C-alpha positions in Angstrom: 0.0 -0.1 0.0 1.6 3.4 -1.0 0.6 7.1 -1.2 0.8 9.0 -4.4 2.7 12.4 -4.7 -0.1 14.8 -4.2 -2.3 13.0 -2.3 -2.7 13.2 1.5 -1.9 10.0 3.8 -5.4 9.1 4.1 -5.6 8.4 0.2 -4.0 5.2 -0.3 -3.4 2.7 -3.2 -5.1 -0.6 -2.5 -4.9 -2.2 -6.1 -2.7 -4.9 -5.0 -5.4 -6.5 -2.7 -8.6 -5.1 -3.8 -10.3 -5.8 -7.1 -12.5 -2.9 -6.8 -9.4 -1.2 -6.9 -7.3 -2.4 -10.0 -8.2 0.8 -11.9 -6.1 3.3 -9.5 -2.5 3.3 -11.1 -4.4 4.4 -14.5 -6.7 6.6 -12.7 -3.7 8.4 -11.0 -1.6 8.6 -13.8 -4.0 9.9 -16.2 -5.5 12.5 -13.9 -1.9 14.1 -13.1 -1.0 13.9 -17.0 -4.0 16.0 -17.7 -4.9 19.6 -16.9 -8.6 19.6 -17.6 -11.9 19.0 -16.5 -12.8 15.3 -15.1 -15.8 13.3 -15.2 -16.4 10.1 -13.1 -19.4 8.0 -13.7 -19.9 6.5 -10.1 -18.6 7.7 -6.7 -16.2 5.5 -5.0 -13.5 5.3 -2.4 -11.0 3.9 -4.8 -11.7 6.8 -7.3 -13.4 9.7 -6.1 -11.0 10.3 -3.1 -7.9 10.2 -5.5 -9.6 12.6 -8.0 -10.6 14.8 -5.4 -7.3 15.2 -3.9 -5.6 16.0 -7.3 -8.4 18.5 -8.5 -8.1 20.3 -5.1 -4.4 21.5 -5.8 -5.5 23.7 -8.6 -9.2 24.1 -8.1 -9.9 21.9 -11.1 -13.3 20.7 -12.2 -14.4 17.5 -11.0 -17.7 16.0 -11.6 -19.2 13.2 -9.8 -22.3 11.1 -11.2 -24.1 8.5 -9.0 -27.5 6.8 -9.1 -27.3 5.6 -5.3 -28.9 8.4 -3.5 -27.6 7.6 -0.1 -24.2 7.1 -1.4 -23.8 10.3 -3.2 -25.2 12.0 -0.1 -22.3 10.7 1.8 -19.7 12.0 -0.5 -21.4 15.0 -0.7 -21.4 15.7 2.9 -17.6 14.6 3.2 -16.5 17.3 0.7 -18.8 19.9 1.7 -17.1 23.2 2.4 -14.0 21.5 0.6 -14.5 21.8 -3.2 -18.3 21.1 -2.8 -21.0 23.7 -2.1 -24.8 22.8 -1.4 -25.9 24.8 -4.6 -23.0 22.8 -6.7 -21.2 26.0 -7.5 -17.7 24.5 -6.3 -15.1 22.9 -8.3 -16.0 19.5 -7.3 -19.7 18.9 -8.8 -22.3 16.1 -7.8 -25.2 14.9 -9.6 -27.7 12.3 -8.8 -29.3 10.0 -11.7 -32.7 9.4 -10.7 -34.8 6.5 -11.2 -32.5 3.6 -10.2 -34.4 0.6 -10.1 -35.0 -1.4 -6.6 -33.1 -4.5 -8.2 -30.2 -4.2 -10.4 -30.6 -5.6 -13.9 -27.0 -5.8 -15.8 -29.1 -5.0 -19.3 -31.3 -2.5 -17.9 -29.9 1.0 -17.9 -33.0 3.2 -18.6 -32.5 5.6 -15.9 -28.7 6.3 -16.9 -29.7 6.7 -20.7 -32.2 9.3 -20.0 -29.7 11.4 -17.5 -27.0 10.9 -20.4 -29.0 12.2 -23.3 -30.4 15.0 -21.2 -27.0 16.1 -19.5 -26.4 19.2 -20.9 -22.4 19.8 -19.6 -21.7 16.5 -21.9 -22.4 19.0 -24.6 -21.1 22.2 -23.4 -17.7 21.3 -21.5 -14.5 19.7 -22.7 -13.4 16.8 -20.5 -9.8 15.9 -20.5 -10.5 12.4 -18.5 -13.6 10.3 -17.8 -13.6 7.1 -15.3 -16.4 4.6 -16.4 -17.2 2.3 -13.3 -20.8 2.4 -12.8 -23.4 -0.3 -12.5 -25.5 -1.8 -14.2 -23.0 -2.9 -16.9 -25.3 -1.7 -19.7 -24.7 1.9 -18.2 -21.1 1.6 -18.8 -21.5 0.6 -22.5 -24.3 3.4 -22.8 -22.1 5.7 -21.3 -18.9 5.1 -23.1 -21.1 5.2 -26.8 -21.9 8.8 -26.0 -18.6 10.2 -24.7 -16.0 8.5 -26.8 -15.8 11.3 -29.5 -16.2 14.1 -26.7 -13.6 13.0 -23.9 -10.0 13.2 -24.5 -9.1 9.9 -22.4 -11.5 7.4 -21.1 -10.7 4.7 -18.5 -13.1 1.6 -18.1 -12.6 -0.7 -15.2 -13.6 -4.5 -15.7 -13.0 -3.9 -19.3 -13.0 -7.9 -19.9 -16.8 -8.0 -19.4 -17.3 -5.4 -22.4 -15.5 -7.5 -24.9 -18.6 -9.6 -25.5 -21.6 -10.4 -27.6 -23.6 -8.8 -24.8 -21.6 -5.5 -24.0 -19.7 -5.1 -27.6 -17.3 -2.6 -26.8 -14.5 -4.9 -28.1 -13.8 -8.6 -28.6 -11.8 -11.1 -26.9 -8.9 -12.4 -28.7 -7.7 -14.8 -26.0 -9.4 -15.0 -22.8 -7.7 -14.3 -19.6 -6.2 -17.7 -17.7 -7.4 -16.9 -14.4 -6.1 -20.2 -12.8 -2.6 -19.3 -14.0 -3.2 -15.5 -13.9 -2.1 -15.1 -17.5 -3.7 -11.7 -18.9 -5.9 -11.7 -21.9 -5.7 -10.3 -25.1 -8.3 -7.7 -26.1 -9.1 -5.6 -29.0 -11.1 -2.6 -28.7 -10.4 -0.8 -31.9 -13.8 -0.6 -32.8 -14.7 1.9 -30.1 -11.1 3.7 -29.8 -8.6 4.5 -32.3 -6.1 4.0 -29.3 -6.1 1.8 -26.5 -4.3 -0.3 -23.9 -5.3 -2.9 -21.4 -3.9 -3.0 -18.0 -4.1 -6.1 -15.9 -3.2 -5.9 -12.2 0.1 -7.4 -10.7 0.5 -11.0 -9.8 -1.2 -12.1 -7.6 -4.7 -11.1 -9.0 -7.1 -9.5 -6.4 -9.9 -10.9 -8.2 -10.6 -13.9 -10.5 -10.2 -12.3 -13.9 -7.9 -9.4 -12.3 -9.9 -7.5 -13.4 -8.2 -5.5 -16.1 -8.6 -1.6 -16.9 -9.0 -0.1 -20.6 -7.5 3.2 -21.1 -8.6 4.5 -24.6 -8.7 7.6 -26.8 -10.4 8.4 -29.9 -7.8 11.2 -30.4 -4.2 10.8 -29.6 -1.9 7.8 -28.3 -2.2 6.6 -24.8 1.1 6.2 -22.5 2.2 3.0 -20.8 1.6 3.0 -17.2 3.8 0.9 -14.8 1.9 -1.1 -12.0 5.3 -1.6 -10.4 5.5 2.0 -9.4 2.5 1.6 -7.3 
C-alpha cells in the first residue's frame, strides 16, 4: 500500500489487494498527466478520493455522477466546504441520476440513458478524462458510446466484460487464464482509435484481474507501470 505524490496520507493505493481498485494506477497517472476537467461515472472510495485530492490542488473541475442517493449524499457531506458547495457551485460538482431500479439488472440502464441524453454539460464542457465504473454493466456501455468522441481519455474498469457479444465495446482475442493468472488479449479498436489494457500485478486480487482499459479517439495512450504503485 502506498501514497501517490500529491495525495494526502489518508488516500492510499489498494489495487494490489482490492479487486474493486485495480484501476487506481491508471486513474492516478492519467489525472496527473492531464489538466482539464474530469468526469467520473459512479462515486467510490477507490476513485473519488484520488480525483478529489488531485483536483483540489488547482481547483480543477471534477464532476461525480451517481445513481444511489444515499451513496452520493455521503460523498457530498464528506466534501462540503472542501470543493463541494450545496448549490453545486464549487469545483467538485455532484449529480444524482434518478430512477434507479430497486433490483439491479445488468442489461437494463434506462435511467442512465435518460440522464446521459439530457445532461447538458456533456455537450457544453470539454473533458480531459472520464472514469467509467458504474452499475449496471449496460450503463457503462451506453456511457462510453456517448462520450467516446467527446472526452480526450476514457478509463473503463472491468473491461474484459465489455469484449463480449452482450456488451460489445471490443472483442476477446484470447481470454484471461484465471487459474494461472495469465492476462487475456482484447481488441477495442471498434470503439477507440488508440487503447491499452492493463492487468493488475500478480497475485491478482480478483478472479479475472480485473483489467482496466485506457482508450482515446484522439491521441496515443501512454504505458503505465503498475510496479511503481
